[in-house]
C-alpha positions as CSV (number, residue, x, y, z in Angstrom):
1,M,0.0,0.0,0.0
2,A,3.0,2.3,0.5
3,G,4.1,1.7,-3.1
4,L,7.3,-0.2,-2.1
5,R,7.6,-3.3,-4.3
6,G,9.5,-6.5,-4.0
7,R,11.2,-8.2,-1.1
8,A,14.0,-5.7,-0.6
9,P,11.7,-3.0,1.1
10,L,10.3,-5.7,3.4
11,I,13.7,-6.8,4.5
12,T,14.8,-3.1,4.9
13,F,11.7,-2.4,7.0
14,L,12.3,-5.4,9.3
15,A,16.0,-4.7,9.6
16,S,15.3,-1.0,10.4
17,R,12.9,-1.9,13.2
18,L,15.5,-4.2,14.7
19,I,18.4,-1.8,14.4
20,A,16.4,1.2,15.6
21,A,15.2,-0.8,18.7
22,M,18.9,-1.4,19.6
23,V,20.3,2.0,18.7
24,M,17.6,4.3,20.3
25,P,18.2,3.0,23.9
26,G,21.9,3.6,23.5
27,L,21.4,7.2,22.2
28,A,18.9,8.0,25.0
29,F,21.2,6.6,27.7
30,A,24.3,8.4,26.2
31,Y,22.4,11.7,26.1
32,L,21.3,11.4,29.8
33,A,24.7,10.3,31.0
34,L,26.9,12.6,29.0
35,V,24.8,15.7,28.4
36,M,22.5,15.8,31.4
37,Q,25.1,14.1,33.6
38,S,22.5,12.8,36.0
39,E,22.9,9.9,38.3
40,M,20.3,7.2,37.5
41,S,19.2,4.2,39.4
42,L,19.0,0.7,37.8
43,L,15.3,1.0,37.5
44,Q,15.5,4.3,35.6
45,I,18.1,2.9,33.3
46,A,15.9,-0.1,32.5
47,A,12.9,2.2,31.9
48,I,15.0,4.4,29.5
49,I,16.1,1.3,27.6
50,A,12.6,0.0,27.4
51,V,11.1,3.3,26.2
52,G,14.0,3.8,23.7
53,A,13.5,0.3,22.3
54,G,9.8,0.9,22.0
55,I,10.3,4.2,20.2
56,G,12.9,2.8,17.8
57,Y,10.8,-0.3,17.0
58,T,7.8,2.0,16.3
59,L,9.4,4.7,14.2
60,P,9.8,2.7,10.9
61,K,6.1,1.6,11.2
62,L,5.1,5.2,11.6
63,Y,7.1,6.2,8.5
64,V,5.5,3.5,6.4
65,R,2.1,4.4,7.7
66,N,2.8,8.0,6.7
67,L,3.7,6.9,3.2
68,V,0.5,4.9,3.0
69,S,-1.6,7.9,4.1
70,K,0.0,10.2,1.5
71,R,-0.5,7.6,-1.2
72,H,-4.1,7.0,-0.3
73,T,-4.8,10.7,-0.4
74,S,-3.4,10.9,-4.0
75,L,-5.3,7.9,-5.1
76,R,-8.6,9.0,-3.5
77,R,-8.5,12.4,-5.2
78,S,-7.8,11.1,-8.7
79,W,-9.8,7.9,-8.7
80,P,-13.2,9.5,-9.8
81,D,-11.4,11.2,-12.8
82,A,-9.7,7.9,-13.7
83,L,-13.1,6.2,-13.7
84,D,-14.5,8.9,-16.0
85,L,-11.5,8.4,-18.4
86,L,-12.0,4.7,-18.2
87,L,-15.6,5.0,-19.0
88,I,-14.9,7.2,-22.1
89,C,-12.3,4.7,-23.3
90,V,-14.6,1.7,-22.9
91,E,-17.6,3.4,-24.6
92,S,-15.3,4.4,-27.5
93,G,-14.8,0.7,-28.2
94,M,-11.5,-0.1,-26.4
95,S,-10.9,-3.3,-24.6
96,S,-10.3,-3.2,-20.8
97,E,-6.6,-3.7,-21.2
98,A,-6.3,-0.8,-23.7
99,A,-8.5,1.4,-21.6
100,F,-6.4,0.8,-18.5
101,R,-3.3,1.5,-20.5
102,K,-4.7,4.8,-21.8
103,V,-5.9,5.9,-18.4
104,A,-2.4,5.2,-17.0
105,E,-0.9,7.4,-19.6
106,E,-3.4,10.3,-19.1
107,I,-3.7,10.3,-15.3
108,G,0.1,10.4,-14.7
109,S,0.2,14.2,-14.7
110,Q,-2.4,14.2,-11.9
111,S,-1.4,11.2,-9.8
112,K,1.8,9.3,-10.4
113,E,0.7,6.7,-7.8
114,L,-2.6,6.0,-9.6
115,A,-0.8,5.8,-13.0
116,E,1.6,3.2,-11.5
117,E,-1.3,1.1,-10.2
118,M,-3.2,1.3,-13.5
119,S,0.0,0.3,-15.4
120,L,0.5,-2.7,-13.1
121,T,-3.1,-3.7,-13.6
122,T,-2.6,-3.5,-17.4
123,A,0.4,-5.8,-17.2
124,E,-1.4,-8.3,-15.0
125,L,-4.5,-8.3,-17.3
126,A,-2.2,-9.1,-20.2
127,Y,-0.1,-11.8,-18.5
128,L,-2.2,-13.4,-15.8
129,S,-4.4,-16.3,-16.8
130,D,-7.2,-15.2,-14.5
131,R,-8.3,-11.6,-15.1
132,R,-10.2,-11.6,-11.8
133,Q,-6.9,-12.0,-10.0
134,A,-5.6,-8.8,-11.7
135,Y,-8.6,-6.8,-10.6
136,E,-8.4,-8.2,-7.0
137,N,-4.7,-7.3,-6.9
138,L,-5.6,-3.7,-7.7
139,G,-8.0,-3.5,-4.8
140,T,-5.5,-5.2,-2.4
141,R,-2.6,-2.9,-3.4
142,T,-4.6,0.3,-3.0
143,G,-6.6,-0.7,0.1
144,L,-9.3,1.9,-0.7
145,D,-13.0,1.0,-0.4
146,S,-13.9,3.0,-3.6
147,V,-11.3,1.0,-5.6
148,K,-12.5,-2.3,-4.1
149,A,-16.1,-1.5,-5.0
150,T,-15.0,-0.8,-8.6
151,V,-13.0,-4.0,-8.7
152,I,-16.2,-5.9,-7.6
153,G,-18.2,-4.2,-10.3
154,L,-15.6,-5.1,-13.0
155,I,-15.4,-8.7,-11.9
156,Q,-19.2,-9.1,-11.9
157,S,-19.5,-7.4,-15.3
158,E,-17.1,-9.9,-16.9
159,K,-18.6,-12.8,-15.0
160,Y,-22.2,-12.2,-15.9
161,G,-21.7,-10.4,-19.2
162,T,-23.3,-7.1,-18.2
163,S,-22.5,-3.8,-19.8
164,L,-19.1,-2.6,-18.6
165,G,-19.8,1.0,-19.7
166,Q,-23.0,1.1,-17.6
167,T,-21.1,-0.4,-14.6
168,L,-18.4,2.2,-14.9
169,R,-20.9,5.0,-15.2
170,V,-22.6,4.0,-12.0
171,L,-19.3,3.5,-10.2
172,A,-17.9,6.8,-11.4
173,K,-21.0,8.7,-10.1
174,E,-20.8,6.9,-6.7
175,S,-17.1,7.7,-6.4
176,R,-17.6,11.3,-7.3
177,D,-20.5,11.6,-4.8
178,F,-18.3,10.0,-2.1
179,R,-15.5,12.5,-2.8
180,M,-18.0,15.4,-2.6
181,A,-19.4,14.0,0.7
182,A,-15.9,13.7,2.1
183,A,-15.2,17.3,1.2
184,E,-18.4,18.5,2.8
185,K,-17.6,16.5,5.9
186,K,-14.2,18.1,6.1
187,A,-15.6,21.6,5.6
188,A,-18.2,21.0,8.3
189,S,-15.5,20.0,10.8
190,L,-13.5,23.3,10.4
191,P,-15.5,25.5,12.8
192,P,-14.9,23.3,15.8
193,K,-11.3,23.0,14.9
194,L,-10.9,26.8,14.6
195,T,-12.5,27.5,18.0
196,V,-9.4,26.9,20.1
197,P,-7.0,28.8,17.8
198,M,-9.4,31.8,17.8
199,I,-9.6,31.8,21.5
200,L,-5.9,31.5,22.0
201,F,-4.6,33.9,19.3
202,F,-7.4,36.0,17.8
203,L,-9.5,37.1,20.8
204,P,-6.5,38.3,23.0
205,V,-5.3,40.5,20.1
206,L,-8.8,41.8,19.5
207,F,-9.2,42.7,23.2
208,A,-5.8,44.4,23.2
209,V,-6.7,46.5,20.2
210,I,-10.0,47.5,21.7
211,A,-8.7,48.1,25.3
212,T,-5.4,49.9,24.4
213,P,-7.0,53.3,23.5
214,A,-9.0,53.3,26.7
215,V,-6.0,52.4,28.8
216,L,-3.8,55.0,27.2
217,Q,-6.5,57.6,27.7
218,A,-6.9,56.7,31.4
219,I,-3.1,56.9,31.9
220,G,-3.0,60.3,30.2
221,V,-5.9,61.6,32.3
222,S,-4.3,60.4,35.5
């Protein structure tokens, strides 16, 4: 889901967790002993080692999770447009492989991540004996509900012989409506989020601007 392919990234990830879990306790202990120069009991040293090991073991996971989040954001924003392009290609008479290839070429300027996924799906559709597996791999790699729903629609369309164009039309509309609903939800959540910053930063400045002339006048009068 983070876009890291092959066994090398997996080995690097596991090795980084192990190395960081061993290095972080040493760095924390060295900082406290050399910089802070504080005397610590055996229990405090054990606690520092445990906390450092936990932080070091977790950091690579947080890094990969951040990559997944950024990739999901890019895919989620561009997926409705990709479905529209896919619908146009299918209704113009292209096969599914040619449609996926064309969409991968056109969507690259908007989302490199989605273009990569579409290219991989095109290759799997051409080389795998089971086309259903190629579609399922797309849903597994992305991990997005909207993509998985599209995958189910594509599989059912090929299995039962229904119109692929009509299926894509319905899925594109649902995906676009979902993106609009997500945007409206995000906009609706802004006022509560802005309440605390306004209280902390805006209102004190406003009170200062309003009260300063009165205070200066009172000081001048006295």
